[in-house]
Every structure is written in structure tokens, then in C-alpha cells.
mmCIF file as gemmi writes it, N, C-alpha and C atoms, coordinates in Angstrom:
data_model
loop_
_atom_site.group_PDB
_atom_site.id
_atom_site.type_symbol
_atom_site.label_atom_id
_atom_site.label_alt_id
_atom_site.label_comp_id
_atom_site.label_asym_id
_atom_site.label_entity_id
_atom_site.label_seq_id
_atom_site.pdbx_PDB_ins_code
_atom_site.Cartn_x
_atom_site.Cartn_y
_atom_site.Cartn_z
_atom_site.occupancy
_atom_site.B_iso_or_equiv
_atom_site.pdbx_formal_charge
_atom_site.auth_seq_id
_atom_site.auth_asym_id
_atom_site.pdbx_PDB_model_num
ATOM 1 N N . MET Axp A 1 ? 13.441 15.102 -45.717 1 0 ? 1 A 1
ATOM 2 C CA . MET Axp A 1 ? 13.871 15.449 -44.434 1 0 ? 1 A 1
ATOM 3 C C . MET Axp A 1 ? 12.841 14.987 -43.391 1 0 ? 1 A 1
ATOM 4 N N . ASN Axp A 2 ? 11.629 15.197 -43.698 1 0 ? 2 A 1
ATOM 5 C CA . ASN Axp A 2 ? 10.525 14.886 -42.802 1 0 ? 2 A 1
ATOM 6 C C . ASN Axp A 2 ? 10.468 13.339 -42.535 1 0 ? 2 A 1
ATOM 7 N N . ARG Axp A 3 ? 10.665 12.554 -43.612 1 0 ? 3 A 1
ATOM 8 C CA . ARG Axp A 3 ? 10.68 11.09 -43.434 1 0 ? 3 A 1
ATOM 9 C C . ARG Axp A 3 ? 11.83 10.604 -42.538 1 0 ? 3 A 1
ATOM 10 N N . VAL Axp A 4 ? 13.006 11.344 -42.682 1 0 ? 4 A 1
ATOM 11 C CA . VAL Axp A 4 ? 14.145 10.947 -41.855 1 0 ? 4 A 1
ATOM 12 C C . VAL Axp A 4 ? 13.861 11.212 -40.346 1 0 ? 4 A 1
ATOM 13 N N . ASN Axp A 5 ? 13.249 12.369 -40.027 1 0 ? 5 A 1
ATOM 14 C CA . ASN Axp A 5 ? 12.89 12.685 -38.651 1 0 ? 5 A 1
ATOM 15 C C . ASN Axp A 5 ? 11.813 11.704 -38.167 1 0 ? 5 A 1
ATOM 16 N N . THR Axp A 6 ? 10.861 11.367 -38.978 1 0 ? 6 A 1
ATOM 17 C CA . THR Axp A 6 ? 9.857 10.334 -38.51 1 0 ? 6 A 1
ATOM 18 C C . THR Axp A 6 ? 10.476 9.033 -38.264 1 0 ? 6 A 1
ATOM 19 N N . ALA Axp A 7 ? 11.364 8.586 -39.157 1 0 ? 7 A 1
ATOM 20 C CA . ALA Axp A 7 ? 12.033 7.291 -38.955 1 0 ? 7 A 1
ATOM 21 C C . ALA Axp A 7 ? 12.912 7.304 -37.76 1 0 ? 7 A 1
ATOM 22 N N . ALA Axp A 8 ? 13.632 8.429 -37.429 1 0 ? 8 A 1
ATOM 23 C CA . ALA Axp A 8 ? 14.474 8.503 -36.283 1 0 ? 8 A 1
ATOM 24 C C . ALA Axp A 8 ? 13.675 8.463 -34.977 1 0 ? 8 A 1
ATOM 25 N N . MET Axp A 9 ? 12.49 9.147 -35.021 1 0 ? 9 A 1
ATOM 26 C CA . MET Axp A 9 ? 11.648 9.114 -33.829 1 0 ? 9 A 1
ATOM 27 C C . MET Axp A 9 ? 11.075 7.769 -33.629 1 0 ? 9 A 1
ATOM 28 N N . ALA Axp A 10 ? 10.646 7.074 -34.597 1 0 ? 10 A 1
ATOM 29 C CA . ALA Axp A 10 ? 10.118 5.75 -34.484 1 0 ? 10 A 1
ATOM 30 C C . ALA Axp A 10 ? 11.196 4.773 -33.915 1 0 ? 10 A 1
ATOM 31 N N . LEU Axp A 11 ? 12.408 4.93 -34.467 1 0 ? 11 A 1
ATOM 32 C CA . LEU Axp A 11 ? 13.497 4.063 -33.957 1 0 ? 11 A 1
ATOM 33 C C . LEU Axp A 11 ? 13.814 4.355 -32.485 1 0 ? 11 A 1
ATOM 34 N N . CYS Axp A 12 ? 13.773 5.588 -32.054 1 0 ? 12 A 1
ATOM 35 C CA . CYS Axp A 12 ? 14.029 5.896 -30.689 1 0 ? 12 A 1
ATOM 36 C C . CYS Axp A 12 ? 12.943 5.384 -29.773 1 0 ? 12 A 1
ATOM 37 N N . LEU Axp A 13 ? 11.686 5.429 -30.221 1 0 ? 13 A 1
ATOM 38 C CA . LEU Axp A 13 ? 10.52 4.856 -29.446 1 0 ? 13 A 1
ATOM 39 C C . LEU Axp A 13 ? 10.62 3.418 -29.33 1 0 ? 13 A 1
ATOM 40 N N . LEU Axp A 14 ? 11.015 2.774 -30.398 1 0 ? 14 A 1
ATOM 41 C CA . LEU Axp A 14 ? 11.106 1.279 -30.356 1 0 ? 14 A 1
ATOM 42 C C . LEU Axp A 14 ? 12.293 0.858 -29.456 1 0 ? 14 A 1
ATOM 43 N N . ALA Axp A 15 ? 13.329 1.636 -29.417 1 0 ? 15 A 1
ATOM 44 C CA . ALA Axp A 15 ? 14.496 1.35 -28.6 1 0 ? 15 A 1
ATOM 45 C C . ALA Axp A 15 ? 14.192 1.573 -27.162 1 0 ? 15 A 1
ATOM 46 N N . ALA Axp A 16 ? 13.223 2.44 -26.789 1 0 ? 16 A 1
ATOM 47 C CA . ALA Axp A 16 ? 12.847 2.724 -25.408 1 0 ? 16 A 1
ATOM 48 C C . ALA Axp A 16 ? 11.897 1.722 -24.877 1 0 ? 16 A 1
ATOM 49 N N . LEU Axp A 17 ? 11.183 0.902 -25.675 1 0 ? 17 A 1
ATOM 50 C CA . LEU Axp A 17 ? 10.264 0.017 -25.158 1 0 ? 17 A 1
ATOM 51 C C . LEU Axp A 17 ? 10.852 -1.038 -24.176 1 0 ? 17 A 1
ATOM 52 N N . PRO Axp A 18 ? 11.995 -1.705 -24.452 1 0 ? 18 A 1
ATOM 53 C CA . PRO Axp A 18 ? 12.511 -2.667 -23.533 1 0 ? 18 A 1
ATOM 54 C C . PRO Axp A 18 ? 12.844 -2.017 -22.163 1 0 ? 18 A 1
ATOM 55 N N . MET Axp A 19 ? 13.267 -0.743 -22.158 1 0 ? 19 A 1
ATOM 56 C CA . MET Axp A 19 ? 13.627 -0.098 -20.897 1 0 ? 19 A 1
ATOM 57 C C . MET Axp A 19 ? 12.332 0.205 -20.116 1 0 ? 19 A 1
ATOM 58 N N . ALA Axp A 20 ? 11.196 0.568 -20.823 1 0 ? 20 A 1
ATOM 59 C CA . ALA Axp A 20 ? 10.003 0.774 -20.114 1 0 ? 20 A 1
ATOM 60 C C . ALA Axp A 20 ? 9.404 -0.476 -19.544 1 0 ? 20 A 1
ATOM 61 N N . ALA Axp A 21 ? 9.606 -1.556 -20.253 1 0 ? 21 A 1
ATOM 62 C CA . ALA Axp A 21 ? 9.029 -2.854 -19.823 1 0 ? 21 A 1
ATOM 63 C C . ALA Axp A 21 ? 9.88 -3.353 -18.6 1 0 ? 21 A 1
ATOM 64 N N . SER Axp A 22 ? 11.146 -3.164 -18.607 1 0 ? 22 A 1
ATOM 65 C CA . SER Axp A 22 ? 11.979 -3.601 -17.476 1 0 ? 22 A 1
ATOM 66 C C . SER Axp A 22 ? 11.725 -2.757 -16.233 1 0 ? 22 A 1
ATOM 67 N N . ALA Axp A 23 ? 11.272 -1.574 -16.413 1 0 ? 23 A 1
ATOM 68 C CA . ALA Axp A 23 ? 11.014 -0.651 -15.244 1 0 ? 23 A 1
ATOM 69 C C . ALA Axp A 23 ? 9.748 -1.141 -14.486 1 0 ? 23 A 1
ATOM 70 N N . GLN Axp A 24 ? 8.963 -1.984 -15.002 1 0 ? 24 A 1
ATOM 71 C CA . GLN Axp A 24 ? 7.788 -2.479 -14.406 1 0 ? 24 A 1
ATOM 72 C C . GLN Axp A 24 ? 7.936 -3.657 -13.48 1 0 ? 24 A 1
ATOM 73 N N . THR Axp A 25 ? 9.13 -4.207 -13.442 1 0 ? 25 A 1
ATOM 74 C CA . THR Axp A 25 ? 9.402 -5.407 -12.605 1 0 ? 25 A 1
ATOM 75 C C . THR Axp A 25 ? 9.415 -5.045 -11.124 1 0 ? 25 A 1
ATOM 76 N N . SER Axp A 26 ? 9.086 -5.957 -10.251 1 0 ? 26 A 1
ATOM 77 C CA . SER Axp A 26 ? 9.128 -5.717 -8.822 1 0 ? 26 A 1
ATOM 78 C C . SER Axp A 26 ? 10.469 -5.995 -8.142 1 0 ? 26 A 1
ATOM 79 N N . GLU Axp A 27 ? 11.514 -6.246 -8.935 1 0 ? 27 A 1
ATOM 80 C CA . GLU Axp A 27 ? 12.808 -6.557 -8.404 1 0 ? 27 A 1
ATOM 81 C C . GLU Axp A 27 ? 13.639 -5.3 -8.096 1 0 ? 27 A 1
ATOM 82 N N . TYR Axp A 28 ? 13.067 -4.115 -8.375 1 0 ? 28 A 1
ATOM 83 C CA . TYR Axp A 28 ? 13.785 -2.915 -8.219 1 0 ? 28 A 1
ATOM 84 C C . TYR Axp A 28 ? 13.43 -2.311 -6.838 1 0 ? 28 A 1
ATOM 85 N N . GLY Axp A 29 ? 14.401 -1.833 -6.105 1 0 ? 29 A 1
ATOM 86 C CA . GLY Axp A 29 ? 14.17 -1.154 -4.843 1 0 ? 29 A 1
ATOM 87 C C . GLY Axp A 29 ? 14.349 -2.053 -3.713 1 0 ? 29 A 1
ATOM 88 N N . PRO Axp A 30 ? 14.104 -1.612 -2.504 1 0 ? 30 A 1
ATOM 89 C CA . PRO Axp A 30 ? 14.252 -2.457 -1.327 1 0 ? 30 A 1
ATOM 90 C C . PRO Axp A 30 ? 13.351 -3.652 -1.281 1 0 ? 30 A 1
ATOM 91 N N . GLN Axp A 31 ? 13.802 -4.747 -0.854 1 0 ? 31 A 1
ATOM 92 C CA . GLN Axp A 31 ? 13.011 -5.976 -0.777 1 0 ? 31 A 1
ATOM 93 C C . GLN Axp A 31 ? 12.63 -6.23 0.677 1 0 ? 31 A 1
ATOM 94 N N . GLY Axp A 32 ? 11.645 -7.141 0.923 1 0 ? 32 A 1
ATOM 95 C CA . GLY Axp A 32 ? 11.227 -7.509 2.238 1 0 ? 32 A 1
ATOM 96 C C . GLY Axp A 32 ? 12.36 -8.046 3.014 1 0 ? 32 A 1
ATOM 97 N N . GLY Axp A 33 ? 12.461 -7.673 4.325 1 0 ? 33 A 1
ATOM 98 C CA . GLY Axp A 33 ? 13.597 -8.122 5.136 1 0 ? 33 A 1
ATOM 99 C C . GLY Axp A 33 ? 14.835 -7.245 5.082 1 0 ? 33 A 1
ATOM 100 N N . VAL Axp A 34 ? 14.853 -6.303 4.175 1 0 ? 34 A 1
ATOM 101 C CA . VAL Axp A 34 ? 15.926 -5.381 4.009 1 0 ? 34 A 1
ATOM 102 C C . VAL Axp A 34 ? 15.743 -4.168 4.878 1 0 ? 34 A 1
ATOM 103 N N . ARG Axp A 35 ? 16.811 -3.713 5.582 1 0 ? 35 A 1
ATOM 104 C CA . ARG Axp A 35 ? 16.747 -2.556 6.364 1 0 ? 35 A 1
ATOM 105 C C . ARG Axp A 35 ? 17.692 -1.557 5.855 1 0 ? 35 A 1
ATOM 106 N N . GLU Axp A 36 ? 17.281 -0.24 5.872 1 0 ? 36 A 1
ATOM 107 C CA . GLU Axp A 36 ? 18.17 0.818 5.349 1 0 ? 36 A 1
ATOM 108 C C . GLU Axp A 36 ? 18.127 1.969 6.368 1 0 ? 36 A 1
ATOM 109 N N . PHE Axp A 37 ? 19.298 2.49 6.698 1 0 ? 37 A 1
ATOM 110 C CA . PHE Axp A 37 ? 19.414 3.599 7.625 1 0 ? 37 A 1
ATOM 111 C C . PHE Axp A 37 ? 20.311 4.582 6.981 1 0 ? 37 A 1
ATOM 112 N N . SER Axp A 38 ? 19.857 5.864 6.969 1 0 ? 38 A 1
ATOM 113 C CA . SER Axp A 38 ? 20.666 6.943 6.28 1 0 ? 38 A 1
ATOM 114 C C . SER Axp A 38 ? 20.476 8.217 7.051 1 0 ? 38 A 1
ATOM 115 N N . ILE Axp A 39 ? 21.637 8.946 7.223 1 0 ? 39 A 1
ATOM 116 C CA . ILE Axp A 39 ? 21.593 10.235 7.835 1 0 ? 39 A 1
ATOM 117 C C . ILE Axp A 39 ? 22.37 11.168 6.889 1 0 ? 39 A 1
ATOM 118 N N . SER Axp A 40 ? 21.83 12.344 6.55 1 0 ? 40 A 1
ATOM 119 C CA . SER Axp A 40 ? 22.5 13.274 5.704 1 0 ? 40 A 1
ATOM 120 C C . SER Axp A 40 ? 22.267 14.659 6.335 1 0 ? 40 A 1
ATOM 121 N N . GLY Axp A 41 ? 23.145 15.585 5.985 1 0 ? 41 A 1
ATOM 122 C CA . GLY Axp A 41 ? 23.003 16.925 6.54 1 0 ? 41 A 1
ATOM 123 C C . GLY Axp A 41 ? 23.66 17.969 5.678 1 0 ? 41 A 1
ATOM 124 N N . THR Axp A 42 ? 23.286 19.197 5.891 1 0 ? 42 A 1
ATOM 125 C CA . THR Axp A 42 ? 23.881 20.323 5.17 1 0 ? 42 A 1
ATOM 126 C C . THR Axp A 42 ? 23.912 21.523 6.119 1 0 ? 42 A 1
ATOM 127 N N . GLY Axp A 43 ? 24.796 22.461 5.725 1 0 ? 43 A 1
ATOM 128 C CA . GLY Axp A 43 ? 24.907 23.676 6.539 1 0 ? 43 A 1
ATOM 129 C C . GLY Axp A 43 ? 25.649 24.708 5.854 1 0 ? 43 A 1
ATOM 130 N N . SER Axp A 44 ? 25.466 25.963 6.35 1 0 ? 44 A 1
ATOM 131 C CA . SER Axp A 44 ? 26.211 27.087 5.803 1 0 ? 44 A 1
ATOM 132 C C . SER Axp A 44 ? 26.331 28.186 6.861 1 0 ? 44 A 1
ATOM 133 N N . ASN Axp A 45 ? 27.227 29.111 6.694 1 0 ? 45 A 1
ATOM 134 C CA . ASN Axp A 45 ? 27.369 30.237 7.607 1 0 ? 45 A 1
ATOM 135 C C . ASN Axp A 45 ? 28.024 31.434 6.878 1 0 ? 45 A 1
ATOM 136 N N . ASP Axp A 46 ? 28.081 32.585 7.514 1 0 ? 46 A 1
ATOM 137 C CA . ASP Axp A 46 ? 28.705 33.718 6.94 1 0 ? 46 A 1
ATOM 138 C C . ASP Axp A 46 ? 30.177 33.707 7.273 1 0 ? 46 A 1
ATOM 139 N N . ARG Axp A 47 ? 30.932 34.648 6.692 1 0 ? 47 A 1
ATOM 140 C CA . ARG Axp A 47 ? 32.395 34.625 6.876 1 0 ? 47 A 1
ATOM 141 C C . ARG Axp A 47 ? 32.803 34.733 8.304 1 0 ? 47 A 1
ATOM 142 N N . ASN Axp A 48 ? 32.116 35.497 9.144 1 0 ? 48 A 1
ATOM 143 C CA . ASN Axp A 48 ? 32.494 35.695 10.53 1 0 ? 48 A 1
ATOM 144 C C . ASN Axp A 48 ? 31.863 34.711 11.451 1 0 ? 48 A 1
ATOM 145 N N . PHE Axp A 49 ? 31.161 33.74 10.966 1 0 ? 49 A 1
ATOM 146 C CA . PHE Axp A 49 ? 30.498 32.76 11.807 1 0 ? 49 A 1
ATOM 147 C C . PHE Axp A 49 ? 29.458 33.427 12.735 1 0 ? 49 A 1
ATOM 148 N N . ASN Axp A 50 ? 28.859 34.55 12.306 1 0 ? 50 A 1
ATOM 149 C CA . ASN Axp A 50 ? 27.9 35.163 13.168 1 0 ? 50 A 1
ATOM 150 C C . ASN Axp A 50 ? 26.488 34.608 12.974 1 0 ? 50 A 1
ATOM 151 N N . SER Axp A 51 ? 26.18 34.107 11.791 1 0 ? 51 A 1
ATOM 152 C CA . SER Axp A 51 ? 24.883 33.529 11.559 1 0 ? 51 A 1
ATOM 153 C C . SER Axp A 51 ? 25.071 32.319 10.622 1 0 ? 51 A 1
ATOM 154 N N . GLY Axp A 52 ? 24.164 31.456 10.638 1 0 ? 52 A 1
ATOM 155 C CA . GLY Axp A 52 ? 24.194 30.264 9.772 1 0 ? 52 A 1
ATOM 156 C C . GLY Axp A 52 ? 22.914 29.447 9.843 1 0 ? 52 A 1
ATOM 157 N N . ASN Axp A 53 ? 22.927 28.393 9.079 1 0 ? 53 A 1
ATOM 158 C CA . ASN Axp A 53 ? 21.769 27.469 9.17 1 0 ? 53 A 1
ATOM 159 C C . ASN Axp A 53 ? 22.271 26.018 8.914 1 0 ? 53 A 1
ATOM 160 N N . PHE Axp A 54 ? 21.415 25.086 9.282 1 0 ? 54 A 1
ATOM 161 C CA . PHE Axp A 54 ? 21.759 23.714 9.039 1 0 ? 54 A 1
ATOM 162 C C . PHE Axp A 54 ? 20.498 22.905 8.748 1 0 ? 54 A 1
ATOM 163 N N . GLY Axp A 55 ? 20.679 21.703 8.291 1 0 ? 55 A 1
ATOM 164 C CA . GLY Axp A 55 ? 19.505 20.789 8.071 1 0 ? 55 A 1
ATOM 165 C C . GLY Axp A 55 ? 19.983 19.393 8.222 1 0 ? 55 A 1
ATOM 166 N N . VAL Axp A 56 ? 19.121 18.564 8.771 1 0 ? 56 A 1
ATOM 167 C CA . VAL Axp A 56 ? 19.476 17.145 8.968 1 0 ? 56 A 1
ATOM 168 C C . VAL Axp A 56 ? 18.281 16.289 8.429 1 0 ? 56 A 1
ATOM 169 N N . ARG Axp A 57 ? 18.646 15.173 7.778 1 0 ? 57 A 1
ATOM 170 C CA . ARG Axp A 57 ? 17.655 14.288 7.254 1 0 ? 57 A 1
ATOM 171 C C . ARG Axp A 57 ? 17.909 12.871 7.781 1 0 ? 57 A 1
ATOM 172 N N . LEU Axp A 58 ? 16.94 12.225 8.26 1 0 ? 58 A 1
ATOM 173 C CA . LEU Axp A 58 ? 17.035 10.878 8.773 1 0 ? 58 A 1
ATOM 174 C C . LEU Axp A 58 ? 16.103 10.005 7.994 1 0 ? 58 A 1
ATOM 175 N N . LEU Axp A 59 ? 16.54 8.922 7.49 1 0 ? 59 A 1
ATOM 176 C CA . LEU Axp A 59 ? 15.678 7.977 6.672 1 0 ? 59 A 1
ATOM 177 C C . LEU Axp A 59 ? 15.867 6.603 7.261 1 0 ? 59 A 1
ATOM 178 N N . ILE Axp A 60 ? 14.757 5.956 7.681 1 0 ? 60 A 1
ATOM 179 C CA . ILE Axp A 60 ? 14.793 4.583 8.14 1 0 ? 60 A 1
ATOM 180 C C . ILE Axp A 60 ? 13.739 3.765 7.404 1 0 ? 60 A 1
ATOM 181 N N . LEU Axp A 61 ? 14.155 2.77 6.732 1 0 ? 61 A 1
ATOM 182 C CA . LEU Axp A 61 ? 13.277 1.813 6.028 1 0 ? 61 A 1
ATOM 183 C C . LEU Axp A 61 ? 13.384 0.407 6.643 1 0 ? 61 A 1
ATOM 184 N N . VAL Axp A 62 ? 12.346 -0.131 7.021 1 0 ? 62 A 1
ATOM 185 C CA . VAL Axp A 62 ? 12.386 -1.464 7.624 1 0 ? 62 A 1
ATOM 186 C C . VAL Axp A 62 ? 11.415 -2.4 6.833 1 0 ? 62 A 1
ATOM 187 N N . GLY Axp A 63 ? 11.932 -3.466 6.3 1 0 ? 63 A 1
ATOM 188 C CA . GLY Axp A 63 ? 11.129 -4.398 5.566 1 0 ? 63 A 1
ATOM 189 C C . GLY Axp A 63 ? 10.557 -5.51 6.497 1 0 ? 63 A 1
ATOM 190 N N . ILE Axp A 64 ? 9.475 -6.111 6.068 1 0 ? 64 A 1
ATOM 191 C CA . ILE Axp A 64 ? 8.833 -7.121 6.864 1 0 ? 64 A 1
ATOM 192 C C . ILE Axp A 64 ? 9.232 -8.44 6.257 1 0 ? 64 A 1
């Protein structure tokens, strides 16, 4: 049983190597010259609308 577990773990690690190597490329994420603009928000209140809260997030990325 121990050999089966060891072999399964080694197989999983070998299968994960290509994914780890591809994560190191610079092609992922925003590139130069790309602009991104994002607005998001959240809010809540009680049943009678007597009290509440809200939040807003603004994200601006500008590439050169």
C-alpha cells in the first residue's frame, strides 16, 4: 500500500510540472498598452431600511 501511495504522489508531482513551468511565462496578465477599468460595489441594509452599509471599489490599470 505504501508503494502505491508513493507512486501516486510521484505521478501527481510529475503531472504538475508542466503547469508550474507554464505559469512562469510573461504572457499572462495585462500587457503594455492595455487599459482596464473596473467598478464594483456591495451593500446591505436591515428590513426597515433604517440602517445599512455599502462599499465601492475602483480599479484602473494603464499600460505604457
